[in-house]
N, C-alpha and C positions, 0 to 999 in steps of 0.2 A: 439691774443693769450696770454696762461700764462706758460711760462717758468718754469720747474722743474728741480732740481738736484736730483738725489736721486742714491744710494747703491745697489745693487744687489747681493747678494754674493759674496760682495767685489770689485765691477766693478763700478766704475764711470758712472751712465746716464743723458742727458738731455730728458726730456717729452715734449713736444709741445701739449698743452691744448687747444681745443677752446673756446673762450668765450661763444660764442651762443652755445648751448649742451651740454657743455664740455665732445667733444668727443677728445680724444687722438690721433691724426692724424701723430704724427712721435715721434719715439724714436729714438737717437743715442748713441753708445756705445763706450766708449772711450779705452777698453783693448786692447794690442796689441797681437793678436793669434797667438803664434810662431810655431807652426805645426799644421800638418792637420793627423787626425788620422780616421775622419770619409770621408766615399764615399760621393759624391754626391750626389746620391741617400738615402743614409741615411739624410744628411741634408737637401735633399726637401720633405722628410716623415716630419723630425722637422716643416719646415716651414710651410708645411699643418695643422699638427698637432695646432700650435699657432696660426693660424687662426681660425680653427674649436674652437679653446677655447675660443677663443674671439666674434664667433658667426658671424665671414664671413664664410660662406656657401655658394656653390654652384661657386668655385672657380677652372678657369682653367687655368692651369700650362702651362706660356709660353716660355720664356729661362729663362737661368742664367748666370753668368759671377762667377768666381773665381778670386779675387784679397786680394794677404794677408792673405791667409788662411782663408777667411771669402769668403760663396757662398751666392751672391744677386740673387733672383729669383723673377721674376715678376708672377703676376696672375692678370688675368682678370673674371670679375666678368659673367657667364654663363647663362643664360635664357634661357630656354626649346630648348637649343639646339642653342643657336647664343652665341657666344663671346665677350662680351662688351668688347672694349678693352679702349674705355673714364673711365671704373672702375676699375683702375688699381691698384695696390697693391703690393709694393716692399718690403720683405722679407730678411734681412741678416743675415744667421746663421755661427757662427763659429765651423769650422773642426775640432777645439780640442775636443771640451764638445758637441756639439750640442746646445750650448746657445744661446738666442737671442743677435744681434749684433745692427741690426737695424730694422726702420721700417717705411714706408712710405706710406699712404694714403689719402695725400689730394685727389690726382687724383678719387679716390670712393668716397670723402666725398663731393667731388661736384657736382658729374655727377651721380650717384647713383640713381636710383628708377625702377619700374615696367615699363617696356617700355609698348607702344603700337606697338609692329612689323609689318612692310605693310608686306602682301602677296609679294613671291617675282614673279615679273613681267616676270626675266628673268632666265630662269632655268641657273643650273650651268652647264651645258651640250651644253646650248647655246653659254654662255660665255665663254667655252672654245676657242672660234673662236676669241679673243683676246688676247690669249697665244700663242708667239709665236711656231712657230712649230717644231724647233729644239733644243726645252728642253721637259725636259720629267717631265711629273706630277705628284707629287708622295704623295701629300696629299689635300685633299679641303676640308674646313669648311666654314660655317657662317659666318659672323662676322660684327659687325659695330664699324664702323673706325672713329675716330675725320675731321671732315673738317674745315678750315676756320671759324674764325666767331663761333665757341664754337657750331658747326652743328654736326650730326651723318651721317653718309651713311652707308645705309645698302649693303654688298657688299659679293661675293663670293671670299674667301679667296686662293687662288691655291700658293702651295711650290710647288716649281717647281726646276729640276737640270741638269743643259746643259752638254754635254760631256766631259768636263774638271773637272765635280765633284763639279763647283760651284754654289750654292744653292741663290734661290730668292724666294721671295713673290710678286706676284702680284694680286693686289686689284682691283676686277672688280664689278661696278654698279650693284646692283640685279633690280633696277627698269628701268635704260638706257641703260645697255651692254657694257656701256664705260669703260676703264681702268680707274682705280681713282689714283693710286697709285703700284710705283717697290719698294721692296725693296733687298739689297744684304745680303746675311748671312754670316759674319764669323765665320767659327769654326776652333776650336782648342782646346786643352786639357781644355783649362779653361772654355770653354762654349759657347756662343753666341752671338756677336753683330749684330744689325741690324743697317745696315747705306742708 
């Protein structure tokens, strides 16, 4: 990579550009954001507009976190209704003026392609049997998730909530019907973290 430093509106920014293809895949701003005057929705809208201006279309907003008055949102590519989590981009927006604070697209650049998405062998309705009966399903998507060895798995993504309000994401393989992964969603006023 080539590493450049520049100033944008008087703020120092570092840019990483791939030697192959000349693609900007990371931007890091050093400005301290002292206060927040924008809402999370306004910052997410600014992040989406930035991606669209840079040619990243069909991006699905996932989760975001707010830290030091910067909202960092995750976006994954959406191919014909299938969310491709391997094609991930993170965008950080300053909550004082909506300016770009960070951008990371290495996952997207390394993984993005038009995929031959296989037909779903196990329907979402059938895959629900792998979700414990004591939790409530509140959302269903079709998604491609990464697996070991840089492979990809087509899954049904079930967003769920238990009786205590704890939220989960359960991935069930759309070819085998077997449970692949479970994430716990930790939510607070600063956003959502998955573990």
